C-alpha positions in Angstrom: 0.2 0.1 -0.1 1.5 3.5 -0.7 2.1 6.2 1.9 -0.2 9.1 2.1 0.0 11.5 -0.6 -2.3 14.2 0.5 -0.7 17.6 0.8 0.2 18.1 4.8 1.8 20.9 6.6 2.8 19.7 10.1 0.6 22.2 12.4 -0.3 20.9 16.0 -3.8 19.4 16.6 -6.6 21.5 18.4 -7.8 18.6 20.2 -11.3 17.7 19.5 -10.7 14.1 21.3 -14.3 13.5 21.4 -14.7 13.3 17.4 -11.0 11.2 17.1 -10.3 7.5 18.0 -7.0 5.9 18.7 -6.7 3.0 16.0 -3.2 2.5 16.5 -0.1 3.5 18.7 3.7 3.4 18.8 6.7 5.4 20.3 4.1 8.2 20.5 2.9 7.9 17.1 -0.9 7.6 16.7 -3.5 6.8 13.7 -6.5 8.2 14.8 -10.1 7.9 13.0 -12.7 10.9 12.7 -16.0 9.6 14.5 -18.3 11.3 11.8 -16.2 11.4 8.2 -14.0 8.3 8.7 -10.7 9.9 7.4 -7.6 9.6 9.2 -4.7 11.1 10.4 -1.4 10.3 12.1 -0.2 12.3 14.7 3.6 12.4 16.2 4.5 12.4 19.6 4.5 16.1 19.7 0.5 15.9 18.7 1.6 17.5 14.9 -0.8 16.1 12.2 2.0 14.2 9.8 -0.4 12.5 7.4 -4.4 12.5 6.7 -6.5 10.5 4.0 -7.9 6.7 4.0 -7.2 4.9 7.2 -5.2 2.5 5.0 -3.0 5.2 3.4 -2.7 6.8 6.8 -1.8 3.4 8.2 0.8 3.0 5.9 2.7 5.7 6.7 2.2 5.0 10.5 4.5 1.8 10.1 7.0 3.6 7.8 7.7 6.7 10.3 7.0 5.1 13.6 10.1 3.8 15.2 9.4 0.2 16.4 10.7 -0.2 20.5 13.8 -2.4 20.6 13.1 -5.9 21.5 12.5 -6.1 25.5 13.4 -9.9 25.6 16.2 -10.9 23.1 18.2 -13.6 23.2 21.6 -12.8 24.8 
């Protein structure tokens, strides 16, 4: 799946917790989906929007940009 191609300016969000639901989180990054429109947005750890558009597109960008935590139980 291609990453989001919607034009985006990294602006801080103004809240809106009642209208947005977290669908994925990792390392402070969040994919949120809007309750009424169904479109998604990707927020970085400082709550700046980094991508928006269809959920699948934003999810692909999330997997590219959100760092994976180091393995806690890696064999020694």
